[in-house]
C-alpha positions as CSV (number, residue, x, y, z in Angstrom):
1,M,43.1,-37.2,-266.9
2,G,42.7,-36.1,-263.1
3,W,45.6,-37.0,-261.9
4,R,47.7,-35.1,-264.2
5,I,45.5,-31.9,-263.3
6,A,46.1,-32.8,-259.5
7,L,50.0,-32.9,-260.0
8,W,49.5,-29.9,-262.3
9,I,48.2,-28.0,-259.1
10,L,50.5,-29.1,-257.2
11,F,53.6,-28.1,-259.1
12,S,52.0,-24.7,-259.6
13,L,51.7,-24.5,-256.1
14,C,55.1,-25.7,-255.4
15,G,56.3,-23.0,-257.6
16,I,54.4,-20.0,-256.4
17,V,55.6,-21.6,-252.5
18,S,59.2,-21.2,-253.8
19,V,59.2,-17.8,-255.1
20,L,57.5,-16.7,-251.9
21,I,60.7,-17.9,-250.4
22,F,62.8,-16.8,-252.1
23,I,61.1,-12.7,-252.0
24,P,62.9,-10.2,-250.4
25,V,61.4,-8.2,-248.0
26,G,62.7,-5.0,-246.3
27,I,62.9,-1.8,-245.1
28,K,63.9,1.1,-246.6
29,L,64.7,4.5,-244.6
30,R,65.3,7.6,-246.4
31,Y,66.4,10.7,-245.1
32,R,66.1,14.0,-247.2
33,N,65.6,17.6,-247.0
34,E,65.2,17.3,-242.6
35,E,62.6,14.8,-243.9
36,L,62.8,11.2,-242.7
37,K,60.7,8.3,-244.5
38,M,60.3,5.0,-243.8
39,W,58.6,2.3,-246.4
40,V,58.0,-1.7,-245.7
41,A,58.7,-3.2,-249.1
42,L,57.7,-6.9,-250.7
43,G,59.3,-7.5,-253.5
44,P,58.5,-4.6,-255.9
45,I,56.0,-3.5,-253.3
46,R,56.4,-0.7,-251.6
47,I,54.3,0.6,-248.1
48,L,54.7,3.7,-246.6
49,L,55.2,3.7,-242.7
50,Y,56.7,7.0,-241.7
51,P,55.3,9.5,-241.6
52,K,51.6,8.9,-242.3
53,R,49.1,11.6,-243.2
54,K,46.3,12.1,-240.7
55,S,42.9,13.4,-241.2
56,D,41.4,16.7,-239.4
57,K,39.2,13.9,-237.6
58,N,42.5,12.1,-236.3
59,E,44.3,15.4,-235.3
60,K,41.4,16.2,-233.5
61,K,41.2,13.5,-231.3
62,D,45.0,13.5,-230.8
63,Q,44.3,16.6,-229.1
64,K,41.9,16.0,-227.4
65,E,43.3,12.9,-225.8
66,T,46.4,15.1,-224.8
67,K,43.9,17.3,-222.9
68,I,42.9,14.7,-221.3
69,S,46.1,13.2,-220.1
70,V,47.4,16.2,-219.4
71,R,44.4,16.9,-217.0
72,T,44.8,13.3,-215.6
73,V,49.2,14.1,-214.8
74,F,47.7,16.7,-212.7
75,R,44.7,15.4,-211.1
76,D,46.4,12.6,-209.6
77,P,49.9,12.3,-210.2
78,I,50.3,9.4,-208.4
79,R,47.9,6.6,-210.2
80,A,49.3,8.6,-213.9
81,N,53.0,7.6,-213.0
82,R,51.9,4.2,-211.9
83,K,50.1,4.3,-215.2
84,Y,53.1,5.8,-217.2
85,D,56.1,3.4,-215.3
86,S,54.0,0.5,-216.5
87,L,54.0,1.6,-220.5
88,L,57.7,2.4,-219.8
89,G,58.3,-0.7,-218.6
90,D,56.3,-2.5,-221.4
91,F,57.9,-0.3,-223.8
92,L,61.5,-1.5,-222.7
93,A,60.8,-5.1,-222.9
94,E,59.5,-4.9,-226.3
95,L,62.3,-2.8,-227.3
96,K,64.8,-5.9,-225.7
97,T,62.8,-8.1,-227.6
98,A,63.8,-6.6,-231.0
99,L,66.8,-5.9,-230.2
100,E,67.5,-9.1,-229.7
101,L,65.3,-10.6,-232.8
102,F,67.7,-7.4,-234.5
103,W,70.8,-9.7,-233.8
104,D,69.9,-12.9,-234.4
105,L,68.4,-12.0,-238.0
106,R,71.9,-9.8,-238.5
107,P,74.1,-12.2,-240.2
108,R,71.0,-12.8,-242.6
109,L,70.4,-8.8,-242.8
110,C,71.9,-8.0,-247.2
111,I,72.1,-4.2,-246.7
112,K,71.2,-3.6,-251.1
113,R,71.9,0.4,-250.8
114,L,73.4,2.1,-248.9
115,K,74.1,5.7,-249.4
116,L,75.3,8.4,-247.5
117,K,76.1,12.4,-248.8
118,L,77.6,14.7,-246.2
119,I,77.8,18.7,-246.7
120,L,79.7,20.4,-244.3
121,G,78.4,24.3,-244.4
122,G,80.0,27.1,-243.1
123,G,82.3,30.0,-243.7
124,D,85.3,29.0,-241.7
125,P,88.0,26.8,-244.1
126,C,89.6,25.4,-240.6
127,S,86.7,24.4,-239.1
128,L,85.2,22.8,-241.9
129,A,88.7,20.8,-242.8
130,L,88.8,19.5,-238.6
131,Q,84.9,18.3,-239.3
132,Y,86.0,16.6,-242.8
133,G,88.8,15.0,-241.0
134,G,86.4,13.5,-238.2
135,A,84.0,12.7,-240.6
136,W,85.8,10.3,-242.5
137,A,87.4,9.1,-239.2
138,A,83.9,8.3,-238.5
139,L,82.8,6.6,-241.3
140,G,86.4,4.9,-241.4
141,A,85.5,3.2,-237.9
142,V,82.0,2.6,-239.3
143,F,82.7,0.9,-242.2
144,P,84.4,-2.5,-240.6
145,I,81.2,-3.0,-238.9
146,L,79.1,-2.9,-241.3
147,D,81.2,-5.0,-243.6
148,G,81.5,-7.8,-240.7
149,G,78.4,-7.3,-239.6
150,F,76.1,-7.5,-242.6
151,T,76.6,-7.9,-246.3
152,V,76.5,-4.7,-248.4
153,K,75.9,-4.7,-251.8
154,K,75.7,-1.1,-252.8
155,H,77.3,1.9,-250.8
156,D,77.8,5.2,-251.7
157,I,79.2,7.4,-249.4
158,S,80.8,11.6,-250.1
159,V,81.7,13.9,-247.8
160,D,82.0,17.6,-249.1
161,C,82.2,20.9,-248.0
162,D,80.4,24.3,-248.6
163,F,82.6,27.6,-248.1
164,S,80.3,29.9,-248.9
165,E,78.7,32.4,-246.5
166,G,75.6,31.6,-244.5
167,S,75.9,28.0,-245.7
168,R,74.1,25.3,-243.0
169,T,75.1,21.6,-243.0
170,A,73.4,19.2,-244.7
171,L,73.0,15.6,-245.0
172,D,71.1,12.7,-247.6
173,G,70.9,9.1,-246.4
174,E,69.3,6.1,-247.8
175,L,69.6,2.8,-246.3
176,Y,67.5,0.0,-248.2
177,L,67.8,-3.4,-245.7
178,T,66.6,-6.7,-247.1
179,I,66.2,-10.4,-246.4
180,G,64.5,-13.0,-247.7
181,L,60.9,-14.6,-246.8
182,G,61.9,-18.0,-246.2
183,R,65.4,-16.5,-244.5
184,L,63.1,-14.5,-242.3
185,L,60.2,-16.8,-241.3
186,A,62.3,-19.7,-240.4
187,R,64.8,-17.4,-238.0
188,L,61.6,-15.7,-236.4
189,F,59.9,-19.6,-235.9
190,R,62.8,-20.8,-234.7
191,F,63.5,-17.4,-232.4
192,T,60.0,-18.0,-230.7
193,M,60.6,-21.2,-230.0
194,D,64.0,-20.6,-228.3
195,R,62.7,-17.8,-226.2
196,S,59.5,-20.1,-225.0
197,G,61.8,-22.3,-223.8
198,T,63.9,-20.6,-222.0
199,D,60.9,-18.6,-220.5
200,P,60.6,-19.3,-216.2
201,K,56.7,-19.5,-217.0
202,N,57.1,-22.5,-219.1
């Protein structure tokens, strides 16, 4: 009887691990009404990353830190510049690593949903016609790059014109980029091992 329970537990753990491996994880970006939002997704779960709501205490703390940093720059500019140069170097190094990781993950990434709606506004029909043609020419150049670099499942692209007086150009976009959790972990492990193997310090 005990071995049957252990077997069922083992099968259950294998099933849970298999489900977790195939769960998609991703990032969702949306630009609407001149506002950018970003979520991280784990299956059906969405967590808002940007913008974050700050409490009054955090806002006061940020303002205080900004005042202190400004005073530091004017009081001791040499020391401040050295500090910011170090921070900039660290940021560029992290950005390079992030770009290398993105390029390594690129063949496995899937664009689950891509939506782009561009409305060109203005009262001059000739100018709008030129902008309309230029917009479709730019999109036509981007499509082959997306199709060659990613797996695009669903996309909705449109460009319209608004000839009414006082109208402005508006953009509504949405991008949902996903990858399987198992593939992500495997590529992260391989990427880490490759970097540690090529690190001159090791």
